[in-house]
N, CA, C and O atoms as a Tinker XYZ file with bonds, in Angstrom:
   460  protein
     1  N    -10.744000   21.943000  -26.920000    73     2
     2  CA   -11.115000   20.719000  -26.252000    64     1     3
     3  C    -10.479000   19.516000  -26.945000    63     2     4     5
     4  O    -10.034000   18.574000  -26.289000    81     3
     5  N    -10.440000   19.556000  -28.262000    73     3     6
     6  CA    -9.827000   18.462000  -29.006000    64     5     7
     7  C     -8.332000   18.387000  -28.712000    63     6     8     9
     8  O     -7.758000   17.301000  -28.634000    81     7
     9  N     -7.705000   19.563000  -28.548000    73     7    10
    10  CA    -6.283000   19.581000  -28.214000    64     9    11
    11  C     -6.002000   18.929000  -26.872000    63    10    12    13
    12  O     -4.994000   18.243000  -26.705000    81    11
    13  N     -6.904000   19.147000  -25.907000    73    11    14
    14  CA    -6.745000   18.524000  -24.599000    64    13    15
    15  C     -6.874000   17.017000  -24.662000    63    14    16    17
    16  O     -6.130000   16.297000  -23.996000    81    15
    17  N     -7.823000   16.531000  -25.467000    73    15    18
    18  CA    -7.988000   15.086000  -25.624000    64    17    19
    19  C     -6.775000   14.455000  -26.294000    63    18    20    21
    20  O     -6.336000   13.373000  -25.903000    81    19
    21  N     -6.233000   15.137000  -27.309000    73    19    22
    22  CA    -5.046000   14.625000  -27.993000    64    21    23
    23  C     -3.867000   14.589000  -27.028000    63    22    24    25
    24  O     -3.096000   13.629000  -27.021000    81    23
    25  N     -3.723000   15.640000  -26.207000    73    23    26
    26  CA    -2.641000   15.692000  -25.229000    64    25    27
    27  C     -2.726000   14.513000  -24.262000    63    26    28    29
    28  O     -1.721000   13.846000  -24.015000    81    27
    29  N     -3.916000   14.247000  -23.710000    73    27    30
    30  CA    -4.070000   13.151000  -22.752000    64    29    31
    31  C     -3.885000   11.793000  -23.422000    63    30    32    33
    32  O     -3.381000   10.860000  -22.796000    81    31
    33  N     -4.285000   11.673000  -24.683000    73    31    34
    34  CA    -4.075000   10.418000  -25.399000    64    33    35
    35  C     -2.590000   10.164000  -25.610000    63    34    36    37
    36  O     -2.114000    9.050000  -25.389000    81    35
    37  N     -1.854000   11.187000  -26.036000    73    35    38
    38  CA    -0.416000   11.032000  -26.266000    64    37    39
    39  C      0.301000   10.738000  -24.952000    63    38    40    41
    40  O      1.189000    9.886000  -24.906000    81    39
    41  N     -0.079000   11.435000  -23.888000    73    39    42
    42  CA     0.538000   11.195000  -22.588000    64    41    43
    43  C      0.257000    9.774000  -22.094000    63    42    44    45
    44  O      1.147000    9.114000  -21.555000    81    43
    45  N     -0.970000    9.309000  -22.276000    73    43    46
    46  CA    -1.316000    7.943000  -21.868000    64    45    47
    47  C     -0.546000    6.915000  -22.691000    63    46    48    49
    48  O     -0.094000    5.903000  -22.156000    81    47
    49  N     -0.395000    7.169000  -23.982000    73    47    50
    50  CA     0.352000    6.245000  -24.838000    64    49    51
    51  C      1.820000    6.190000  -24.428000    63    50    52    53
    52  O      2.411000    5.110000  -24.406000    81    51
    53  N      2.417000    7.332000  -24.104000    73    51    54
    54  CA     3.812000    7.343000  -23.665000    64    53    55
    55  C      3.987000    6.585000  -22.356000    63    54    56    57
    56  O      4.949000    5.833000  -22.199000    81    55
    57  N      3.078000    6.774000  -21.430000    73    55    58
    58  CA     3.160000    6.050000  -20.159000    64    57    59
    59  C      2.998000    4.552000  -20.392000    63    58    60    61
    60  O      3.696000    3.744000  -19.779000    81    59
    61  N      2.079000    4.187000  -21.274000    73    59    62
    62  CA     1.879000    2.763000  -21.575000    64    61    63
    63  C      3.135000    2.148000  -22.190000    63    62    64    65
    64  O      3.562000    1.065000  -21.788000    81    63
    65  N      3.728000    2.845000  -23.171000    73    63    66
    66  CA     4.917000    2.307000  -23.816000    64    65    67
    67  C      6.088000    2.233000  -22.848000    63    66    68    69
    68  O      6.884000    1.296000  -22.918000    81    67
    69  N      6.207000    3.192000  -21.956000    73    67    70
    70  CA     7.286000    3.153000  -20.975000    64    69    71
    71  C      7.108000    1.974000  -20.026000    63    70    72    73
    72  O      8.075000    1.281000  -19.710000    81    71
    73  N      5.892000    1.744000  -19.576000    73    71    74
    74  CA     5.647000    0.652000  -18.642000    64    73    75
    75  C      5.771000   -0.720000  -19.298000    63    74    76    77
    76  O      6.024000   -1.705000  -18.606000    81    75
    77  N      5.602000   -0.805000  -20.590000    73    75    78
    78  CA     5.695000   -2.095000  -21.271000    64    77    79
    79  C      7.099000   -2.374000  -21.803000    63    78    80    81
    80  O      7.279000   -3.315000  -22.575000    81    79
    81  N      8.091000   -1.587000  -21.412000    73    79    82
    82  CA     9.483000   -1.742000  -21.852000    64    81    83
    83  C      9.620000   -1.666000  -23.365000    63    82    84    85
    84  O     10.500000   -2.304000  -23.942000    81    83
    85  N      8.764000   -0.897000  -24.005000    73    83    86
    86  CA     8.811000   -0.736000  -25.454000    64    85    87
    87  C     10.098000   -0.038000  -25.879000    63    86    88    89
    88  O     10.699000   -0.409000  -26.887000    81    87
    89  N     10.527000    0.970000  -25.119000    73    87    90
    90  CA    11.708000    1.730000  -25.497000    64    89    91
    91  C     12.990000    0.912000  -25.347000    63    90    92    93
    92  O     13.951000    1.143000  -26.081000    81    91
    93  N     13.024000   -0.024000  -24.425000    73    91    94
    94  CA    14.227000   -0.836000  -24.269000    64    93    95
    95  C     14.356000   -1.858000  -25.394000    63    94    96    97
    96  O     15.460000   -2.321000  -25.681000    81    95
    97  N     13.252000   -2.214000  -26.029000    73    95    98
    98  CA    13.312000   -3.176000  -27.129000    64    97    99
    99  C     13.693000   -2.514000  -28.449000    63    98   100   101
   100  O     14.128000   -3.199000  -29.375000    81    99
   101  N     13.537000   -1.192000  -28.553000    73    99   102
   102  CA    13.859000   -0.498000  -29.801000    64   101   103
   103  C     15.351000   -0.522000  -30.102000    63   102   104   105
   104  O     15.749000   -0.798000  -31.233000    81   103
   105  N     16.160000   -0.242000  -29.126000    73   103   106
   106  CA    17.592000   -0.119000  -29.360000    64   105   107
   107  C     18.374000   -1.312000  -28.883000    63   106   108   109
   108  O     19.390000   -1.136000  -28.209000    81   107
   109  N     17.962000   -2.494000  -29.192000    73   107   110
   110  CA    18.655000   -3.694000  -28.757000    64   109   111
   111  C     19.898000   -3.883000  -29.612000    63   110   112   113
   112  O     19.824000   -4.394000  -30.730000    81   111
   113  N     21.043000   -3.467000  -29.076000    73   111   114
   114  CA    22.285000   -3.528000  -29.845000    64   113   115
   115  C     23.272000   -4.507000  -29.226000    63   114   116   117
   116  O     24.481000   -4.297000  -29.322000    81   115
   117  N     22.801000   -5.541000  -28.611000    73   115   118
   118  CA    23.699000   -6.552000  -28.093000    64   117   119
   119  C     23.906000   -6.478000  -26.592000    63   118   120   121
   120  O     24.294000   -7.479000  -25.990000    81   119
   121  N     23.670000   -5.358000  -25.974000    73   119   122
   122  CA    23.824000   -5.288000  -24.523000    64   121   123
   123  C     22.474000   -4.929000  -23.902000    63   122   124   125
   124  O     21.571000   -4.431000  -24.573000    81   123
   125  N     22.370000   -5.191000  -22.638000    73   123   126
   126  CA    21.087000   -5.035000  -21.946000    64   125   127
   127  C     20.775000   -3.560000  -21.720000    63   126   128   129
   128  O     21.444000   -2.886000  -20.937000    81   127
   129  N     19.763000   -3.074000  -22.406000    73   127   130
   130  CA    19.357000   -1.679000  -22.279000    64   129   131
   131  C     18.203000   -1.545000  -21.298000    63   130   132   133
   132  O     17.917000   -0.441000  -20.834000    81   131
   133  N     17.541000   -2.638000  -20.977000    73   131   134
   134  CA    16.337000   -2.545000  -20.165000    64   133   135
   135  C     16.619000   -2.327000  -18.682000    63   134   136   137
   136  O     15.699000   -2.392000  -17.867000    81   135
   137  N     17.861000   -2.071000  -18.323000    73   135   138
   138  CA    18.179000   -1.813000  -16.924000    64   137   139
   139  C     17.559000   -0.495000  -16.481000    63   138   140   141
   140  O     17.012000   -0.409000  -15.382000    81   139
   141  N     17.635000    0.521000  -17.313000    73   139   142
   142  CA    17.106000    1.830000  -16.911000    64   141   143
   143  C     15.590000    1.872000  -16.934000    63   142   144   145
   144  O     14.993000    2.722000  -16.273000    81   143
   145  N     14.955000    0.983000  -17.673000    73   143   146
   146  CA    13.498000    1.032000  -17.758000    64   145   147
   147  C     12.821000   -0.085000  -16.981000    63   146   148   149
   148  O     11.594000   -0.185000  -17.002000    81   147
   149  N     13.581000   -0.920000  -16.303000    73   147   150
   150  CA    12.944000   -2.006000  -15.561000    64   149   151
   151  C     12.557000   -1.526000  -14.170000    63   150   152   153
   152  O     13.005000   -0.478000  -13.704000    81   151
   153  N     11.718000   -2.315000  -13.526000    73   151   154
   154  CA    11.253000   -1.937000  -12.196000    64   153   155
   155  C     12.090000   -2.579000  -11.095000    63   154   156   157
   156  O     11.750000   -2.451000   -9.919000    81   155
   157  N     13.173000   -3.264000  -11.447000    73   155   158
   158  CA    14.029000   -3.879000  -10.436000    64   157   159
   159  C     14.867000   -2.783000   -9.797000    63   158   160   161
   160  O     15.903000   -2.385000  -10.328000    81   159
   161  N     14.408000   -2.309000   -8.664000    73   159   162
   162  CA    15.127000   -1.218000   -8.027000    64   161   163
   163  C     15.392000   -1.512000   -6.562000    63   162   164   165
   164  O     16.468000   -1.191000   -6.058000    81   163
   165  N     14.458000   -2.101000   -5.882000    73   163   166
   166  CA    14.575000   -2.296000   -4.437000    64   165   167
   167  C     14.684000   -3.769000   -4.070000    63   166   168   169
   168  O     14.352000   -4.143000   -2.946000    81   167
   169  N     15.132000   -4.596000   -4.971000    73   167   170
   170  CA    15.326000   -5.989000   -4.648000    64   169   171
   171  C     14.210000   -6.908000   -5.085000    63   170   172   173
   172  O     14.241000   -8.095000   -4.760000    81   171
   173  N     13.239000   -6.414000   -5.799000    73   171   174
   174  CA    12.177000   -7.279000   -6.299000    64   173   175
   175  C     11.797000   -6.843000   -7.703000    63   174   176   177
   176  O     12.013000   -5.693000   -8.084000    81   175
   177  N     11.239000   -7.752000   -8.462000    73   175   178
   178  CA    10.796000   -7.472000   -9.819000    64   177   179
   179  C      9.285000   -7.325000   -9.777000    63   178   180   181
   180  O      8.574000   -8.283000   -9.475000    81   179
   181  N      8.796000   -6.145000  -10.074000    73   179   182
   182  CA     7.381000   -5.858000   -9.933000    64   181   183
   183  C      6.508000   -6.386000  -11.042000    63   182   184   185
   184  O      5.314000   -6.597000  -10.831000    81   183
   185  N      7.069000   -6.611000  -12.233000    73   183   186
   186  CA     6.239000   -7.044000  -13.360000    64   185   187
   187  C      5.940000   -8.537000  -13.329000    63   186   188   189
   188  O      4.944000   -8.976000  -13.905000    81   187
   189  N      6.780000   -9.321000  -12.671000    73   187   190
   190  CA     6.584000  -10.764000  -12.738000    64   189   191
   191  C      5.611000  -11.279000  -11.688000    63   190   192   193
   192  O      5.039000  -12.354000  -11.866000    81   191
   193  N      5.410000  -10.551000  -10.611000    73   191   194
   194  CA     4.533000  -11.008000   -9.537000    64   193   195
   195  C      3.305000  -10.110000   -9.505000    63   194   196   197
   196  O      3.417000   -8.899000   -9.314000    81   195
   197  N      2.155000  -10.695000   -9.688000    73   195   198
   198  CA     0.899000   -9.938000   -9.674000    64   197   199
   199  C      0.093000  -10.353000   -8.449000    63   198   200   201
   200  O     -0.660000  -11.326000   -8.498000    81   199
   201  N      0.249000   -9.617000   -7.352000    73   199   202
   202  CA    -0.474000   -9.911000   -6.121000    64   201   203
   203  C     -1.262000   -8.667000   -5.740000    63   202   204   205
   204  O     -0.716000   -7.565000   -5.694000    81   203
   205  N     -2.534000   -8.849000   -5.470000    73   203   206
   206  CA    -3.373000   -7.744000   -5.036000    64   205   207
   207  C     -3.363000   -7.721000   -3.513000    63   206   208   209
   208  O     -4.040000   -8.522000   -2.868000    81   207
   209  N     -2.591000   -6.798000   -2.942000    73   207   210
   210  CA    -2.449000   -6.741000   -1.494000    64   209   211
   211  C     -3.533000   -5.910000   -0.830000    63   210   212   213
   212  O     -3.731000   -6.035000    0.379000    81   211
   213  N     -4.236000   -5.076000   -1.563000    73   211   214
   214  CA    -5.203000   -4.170000   -0.978000    64   213   215
   215  C     -6.612000   -4.610000   -1.334000    63   214   216   217
   216  O     -6.906000   -4.938000   -2.484000    81   215
   217  N     -7.472000   -4.611000   -0.334000    73   215   218
   218  CA    -8.864000   -4.962000   -0.556000    64   217   219
   219  C     -9.685000   -3.738000   -0.899000    63   218   220   221
   220  O     -9.196000   -2.610000   -0.835000    81   219
   221  N    -10.921000   -3.964000   -1.258000    73   219   222
   222  CA   -11.825000   -2.873000   -1.622000    64   221   223
   223  C    -12.144000   -2.020000   -0.408000    63   222   224   225
   224  O    -12.265000   -0.800000   -0.520000    81   223
   225  N    -12.283000   -2.649000    0.751000    73   223   226
   226  CA   -12.560000   -1.891000    1.973000    64   225   227
   227  C    -11.448000   -0.918000    2.298000    63   226   228   229
   228  O    -11.707000    0.217000    2.697000    81   227
   229  N    -10.198000   -1.360000    2.130000    73   227   230
   230  CA    -9.067000   -0.467000    2.361000    64   229   231
   231  C     -9.083000    0.694000    1.381000    63   230   232   233
   232  O     -8.807000    1.833000    1.758000    81   231
   233  N     -9.406000    0.410000    0.129000    73   231   234
   234  CA    -9.461000    1.464000   -0.875000    64   233   235
   235  C    -10.553000    2.478000   -0.556000    63   234   236   237
   236  O    -10.342000    3.681000   -0.714000    81   235
   237  N    -11.724000    2.008000   -0.106000    73   235   238
   238  CA   -12.808000    2.923000    0.253000    64   237   239
   239  C    -12.429000    3.802000    1.434000    63   238   240   241
   240  O    -12.723000    4.997000    1.438000    81   239
   241  N    -11.782000    3.223000    2.432000    73   239   242
   242  CA   -11.331000    4.016000    3.574000    64   241   243
   243  C    -10.315000    5.052000    3.115000    63   242   244   245
   244  O    -10.332000    6.187000    3.593000    81   243
   245  N     -9.439000    4.682000    2.202000    73   243   246
   246  CA    -8.447000    5.615000    1.680000    64   245   247
   247  C     -9.108000    6.774000    0.948000    63   246   248   249
   248  O     -8.711000    7.925000    1.128000    81   247
   249  N    -10.108000    6.487000    0.128000    73   247   250
   250  CA   -10.813000    7.544000   -0.605000    64   249   251
   251  C    -11.520000    8.475000    0.361000    63   250   252   253
   252  O    -11.468000    9.694000    0.198000    81   251
   253  N    -12.181000    7.911000    1.368000    73   251   254
   254  CA   -12.860000    8.766000    2.338000    64   253   255
   255  C    -11.874000    9.590000    3.151000    63   254   256   257
   256  O    -12.167000   10.736000    3.490000    81   255
   257  N    -10.718000    9.034000    3.469000    73   255   258
   258  CA    -9.720000    9.811000    4.190000    64   257   259
   259  C     -9.267000   11.003000    3.366000    63   258   260   261
   260  O     -9.138000   12.110000    3.889000    81   259
   261  N     -9.025000   10.784000    2.084000    73   259   262
   262  CA    -8.599000   11.890000    1.222000    64   261   263
   263  C     -9.691000   12.944000    1.117000    63   262   264   265
   264  O     -9.400000   14.138000    1.185000    81   263
   265  N    -10.942000   12.527000    0.952000    73   263   266
   266  CA   -12.031000   13.496000    0.832000    64   265   267
   267  C    -12.243000   14.275000    2.120000    63   266   268   269
   268  O    -12.413000   15.493000    2.079000    81   267
   269  N    -12.237000   13.597000    3.259000    73   267   270
   270  CA   -12.428000   14.308000    4.516000    64   269   271
   271  C    -11.219000   15.167000    4.853000    63   270   272   273
   272  O    -11.367000   16.214000    5.484000    81   271
   273  N    -10.036000   14.749000    4.448000    73   271   274
   274  CA    -8.853000   15.577000    4.640000    64   273   275
   275  C     -8.962000   16.843000    3.801000    63   274   276   277
   276  O     -8.602000   17.926000    4.262000    81   275
   277  N     -9.452000   16.715000    2.580000    73   275   278
   278  CA    -9.684000   17.882000    1.735000    64   277   279
   279  C    -10.722000   18.795000    2.358000    63   278   280   281
   280  O    -10.568000   20.016000    2.354000    81   279
   281  N    -11.765000   18.210000    2.888000    73   279   282
   282  CA   -12.820000   19.005000    3.522000    64   281   283
   283  C    -12.272000   19.766000    4.725000    63   282   284   285
   284  O    -12.573000   20.947000    4.897000    81   283
   285  N    -11.487000   19.115000    5.544000    73   283   286
   286  CA   -10.937000   19.780000    6.725000    64   285   287
   287  C     -9.978000   20.877000    6.321000    63   286   288   289
   288  O     -9.985000   21.952000    6.921000    81   287
   289  N     -9.147000   20.631000    5.311000    73   287   290
   290  CA    -8.215000   21.673000    4.882000    64   289   291
   291  C     -8.942000   22.862000    4.276000    63   290   292   293
   292  O     -8.464000   23.991000    4.381000    81   291
   293  N    -10.086000   22.633000    3.646000    73   291   294
   294  CA   -10.867000   23.758000    3.122000    64   293   295
   295  C    -11.562000   24.529000    4.237000    63   294   296   297
   296  O    -11.642000   25.757000    4.191000    81   295
   297  N    -12.061000   23.818000    5.225000    73   295   298
   298  CA   -12.833000   24.475000    6.273000    64   297   299
   299  C    -11.968000   25.128000    7.343000    63   298   300   301
   300  O    -12.423000   26.066000    7.998000    81   299
   301  N    -10.740000   24.666000    7.543000    73   299   302
   302  CA    -9.906000   25.253000    8.585000    64   301   303
   303  C     -9.515000   26.691000    8.277000    63   302   304   305
   304  O     -9.533000   27.542000    9.167000    81   303
   305  N     -9.169000   26.964000    7.051000    73   303   306
   306  CA    -8.763000   28.324000    6.721000    64   305   307
   307  C     -9.920000   29.174000    6.206000    63   306   308   309
   308  O     -9.707000   30.308000    5.778000    81   307
   309  N    -11.125000   28.647000    6.240000    73   307   310
   310  CA   -12.258000   29.429000    5.732000    64   309   311
   311  C    -12.623000   30.579000    6.653000    63   310   312   313
   312  O    -13.245000   31.543000    6.205000    81   311
   313  N    -12.257000   30.509000    7.918000    73   311   314
   314  CA   -12.555000   31.616000    8.831000    64   313   315
   315  C    -11.725000   32.842000    8.491000    63   314   316   317
   316  O    -12.121000   33.965000    8.803000    81   315
   317  N    -10.591000   32.642000    7.860000    73   315   318
   318  CA    -9.718000   33.760000    7.516000    64   317   319
   319  C     -9.973000   34.295000    6.116000    63   318   320   321
   320  O     -9.343000   35.268000    5.701000    81   319
   321  N    -10.876000   33.679000    5.394000    73   319   322
   322  CA   -11.197000   34.114000    4.041000    64   321   323
   323  C    -12.534000   34.833000    4.046000    63   322   324   325
   324  O    -13.494000   34.379000    4.669000    81   323
   325  N    -12.586000   35.940000    3.359000    73   323   326
   326  CA   -13.845000   36.672000    3.269000    64   325   327
   327  C    -14.801000   36.027000    2.269000    63   326   328   329
   328  O    -15.998000   36.311000    2.281000    81   327
   329  N    -14.272000   35.159000    1.404000    73   327   330
   330  CA   -15.126000   34.494000    0.431000    64   329   331
   331  C    -16.019000   33.438000    1.080000    63   330   332   333
   332  O    -16.994000   32.992000    0.476000    81   331
   333  N    -15.686000   33.038000    2.311000    73   331   334
   334  CA   -16.469000   32.005000    2.973000    64   333   335
   335  C    -17.905000   32.458000    3.197000    63   334   336   337
   336  O    -18.838000   31.660000    3.103000    81   335
   337  N    -18.075000   33.720000    3.487000    73   335   338
   338  CA   -19.423000   34.210000    3.765000    64   337   339
   339  C    -20.284000   34.196000    2.507000    63   338   340   341
   340  O    -21.504000   34.051000    2.588000    81   339
   341  N    -19.658000   34.346000    1.353000    73   339   342
   342  CA   -20.401000   34.281000    0.095000    64   341   343
   343  C    -20.617000   32.837000   -0.364000    63   342   344   345
   344  O    -21.627000   32.526000   -0.996000    81   343
   345  N    -19.668000   31.963000   -0.046000    73   343   346
   346  CA   -19.724000   30.580000   -0.526000    64   345   347
   347  C    -19.977000   29.571000    0.591000    63   346   348   349
   348  O    -19.707000   28.383000    0.418000    81   347
   349  N    -20.483000   30.018000    1.712000    73   347   350
   350  CA   -20.718000   29.118000    2.840000    64   349   351
   351  C    -21.713000   28.027000    2.534000    63   350   352   353
   352  O    -21.614000   26.924000    3.072000    81   351
   353  N    -22.673000   28.321000    1.675000    73   351   354
   354  CA   -23.678000   27.320000    1.307000    64   353   355
   355  C    -23.020000   26.173000    0.537000    63   354   356   357
   356  O    -23.389000   25.014000    0.721000    81   355
   357  N    -22.051000   26.488000   -0.322000    73   355   358
   358  CA   -21.377000   25.447000   -1.094000    64   357   359
   359  C    -20.566000   24.526000   -0.182000    63   358   360   361
   360  O    -20.546000   23.311000   -0.379000    81   359
   361  N    -19.899000   25.111000    0.816000    73   359   362
   362  CA   -19.172000   24.289000    1.778000    64   361   363
   363  C    -20.129000   23.375000    2.536000    63   362   364   365
   364  O    -19.832000   22.199000    2.749000    81   363
   365  N    -21.262000   23.906000    2.939000    73   363   366
   366  CA   -22.241000   23.116000    3.679000    64   365   367
   367  C    -22.800000   21.980000    2.820000    63   366   368   369
   368  O    -22.954000   20.857000    3.299000    81   367
   369  N    -23.099000   22.269000    1.567000    73   367   370
   370  CA   -23.599000   21.230000    0.655000    64   369   371
   371  C    -22.528000   20.158000    0.440000    63   370   372   373
   372  O    -22.840000   18.968000    0.398000    81   371
   373  N    -21.279000   20.574000    0.305000    73   371   374
   374  CA   -20.175000   19.627000    0.134000    64   373   375
   375  C    -20.062000   18.693000    1.336000    63   374   376   377
   376  O    -19.917000   17.482000    1.171000    81   375
   377  N    -20.129000   19.242000    2.527000    73   375   378
   378  CA   -20.034000   18.436000    3.746000    64   377   379
   379  C    -21.242000   17.507000    3.869000    63   378   380   381
   380  O    -21.089000   16.352000    4.267000    81   379
   381  N    -22.427000   17.988000    3.536000    73   379   382
   382  CA   -23.624000   17.152000    3.626000    64   381   383
   383  C    -23.590000   15.991000    2.633000    63   382   384   385
   384  O    -23.963000   14.870000    2.980000    81   383
   385  N    -23.150000   16.248000    1.410000    73   383   386
   386  CA   -23.052000   15.177000    0.410000    64   385   387
   387  C    -22.024000   14.136000    0.840000    63   386   388   389
   388  O    -22.252000   12.935000    0.690000    81   387
   389  N    -20.898000   14.591000    1.371000    73   387   390
   390  CA   -19.880000   13.666000    1.842000    64   389   391
   391  C    -20.387000   12.827000    2.999000    63   390   392   393
   392  O    -20.165000   11.617000    3.036000    81   391
   393  N    -21.061000   13.459000    3.938000    73   391   394
   394  CA   -21.591000   12.730000    5.092000    64   393   395
   395  C    -22.682000   11.749000    4.677000    63   394   396   397
   396  O    -22.741000   10.633000    5.194000    81   395
   397  N    -23.538000   12.151000    3.753000    73   395   398
   398  CA   -24.587000   11.264000    3.268000    64   397   399
   399  C    -23.991000   10.052000    2.548000    63   398   400   401
   400  O    -24.446000    8.925000    2.746000    81   399
   401  N    -22.979000   10.282000    1.718000    73   399   402
   402  CA   -22.325000    9.172000    1.026000    64   401   403
   403  C    -21.657000    8.213000    1.988000    63   402   404   405
   404  O    -21.738000    6.997000    1.814000    81   403
   405  N    -20.998000    8.750000    3.003000    73   403   406
   406  CA   -20.364000    7.893000    3.999000    64   405   407
   407  C    -21.406000    7.097000    4.781000    63   406   408   409
   408  O    -21.217000    5.908000    5.038000    81   407
   409  N    -22.499000    7.748000    5.157000    73   407   410
   410  CA   -23.569000    7.071000    5.889000    64   409   411
   411  C    -24.173000    5.939000    5.050000    63   410   412   413
   412  O    -24.421000    4.849000    5.565000    81   411
   413  N    -24.407000    6.196000    3.766000    73   411   414
   414  CA   -24.978000    5.164000    2.899000    64   413   415
   415  C    -24.026000    3.980000    2.724000    63   414   416   417
   416  O    -24.470000    2.833000    2.676000    81   415
   417  N    -22.737000    4.245000    2.631000    73   415   418
   418  CA   -21.786000    3.142000    2.485000    64   417   419
   419  C    -21.703000    2.304000    3.750000    63   418   420   421
   420  O    -21.511000    1.090000    3.677000    81   419
   421  N    -21.845000    2.936000    4.909000    73   419   422
   422  CA   -21.853000    2.169000    6.153000    64   421   423
   423  C    -23.134000    1.348000    6.260000    63   422   424   425
   424  O    -23.093000    0.187000    6.669000    81   423
   425  N    -24.284000    1.949000    5.892000    73   423   426
   426  CA   -25.565000    1.247000    5.984000    64   425   427
   427  C    -25.608000    0.052000    5.036000    63   426   428   429
   428  O    -26.078000   -1.019000    5.419000    81   427
   429  N    -25.124000    0.218000    3.803000    73   427   430
   430  CA   -25.166000   -0.872000    2.829000    64   429   431
   431  C    -24.035000   -1.883000    3.011000    63   430   432   433
   432  O    -23.983000   -2.883000    2.296000    81   431
   433  N    -23.144000   -1.636000    3.945000    73   431   434
   434  CA   -22.112000   -2.608000    4.280000    64   433   435
   435  C    -20.868000   -2.558000    3.431000    63   434   436   437
   436  O    -20.088000   -3.510000    3.446000    81   435
   437  N    -20.647000   -1.482000    2.685000    73   435   438
   438  CA   -19.423000   -1.385000    1.892000    64   437   439
   439  C    -18.207000   -1.146000    2.777000    63   438   440   441
   440  O    -17.101000   -1.576000    2.450000    81   439
   441  N    -18.411000   -0.468000    3.887000    73   439   442
   442  CA   -17.331000   -0.203000    4.829000    64   441   443
   443  C    -17.611000   -1.034000    6.071000    63   442   444   445
   444  O    -18.560000   -0.765000    6.807000    81   443
   445  N    -16.785000   -2.040000    6.300000    73   443   446
   446  CA   -16.970000   -2.899000    7.461000    64   445   447
   447  C    -15.954000   -2.556000    8.536000    63   446   448   449
   448  O    -14.765000   -2.430000    8.245000    81   447
   449  N    -16.401000   -2.406000    9.758000    73   447   450
   450  CA   -15.500000   -2.034000   10.842000    64   449   451
   451  C    -14.971000   -3.259000   11.566000    63   450   452   453
   452  O    -13.986000   -3.158000   12.297000    81   451
   453  N    -15.600000   -4.415000   11.383000    73   451   454
   454  CA   -15.173000   -5.642000   12.064000    64   453   455
   455  C    -14.757000   -6.668000   11.019000    63   454   456   457
   456  O    -15.166000   -6.603000    9.860000    81   455
   457  N    -13.935000   -7.613000   11.457000    73   455   458
   458  CA   -13.509000   -8.676000   10.539000    64   457   459
   459  C    -14.586000   -9.670000   10.425000    63   458   460
   460  O    -14.442000  -10.655000    9.701000    81   459
């Protein structure tokens, strides 16, 4: 377990250093090295402009789409699996928890259908 934590810490540190252009600053030998590590690829610089284009409602809809898509992909091929008859209760509990969570978010107003 400790090895897994160390692995994720090292991986997170490498991603952080890569995103902060740390590696391009190490070998500064007179010419611009940060071309390969910069985010200027499609005509815009992503690090200089900080705009939040997505709202919380969009994010919630996205999460529910992924969860319901996972549920549908699990349930569509369950008729062809013999394990479904043994684990049918787990599928039912999964669907009920998902439906209850979605219902509660609609009732409490986290997901708004109108502007």
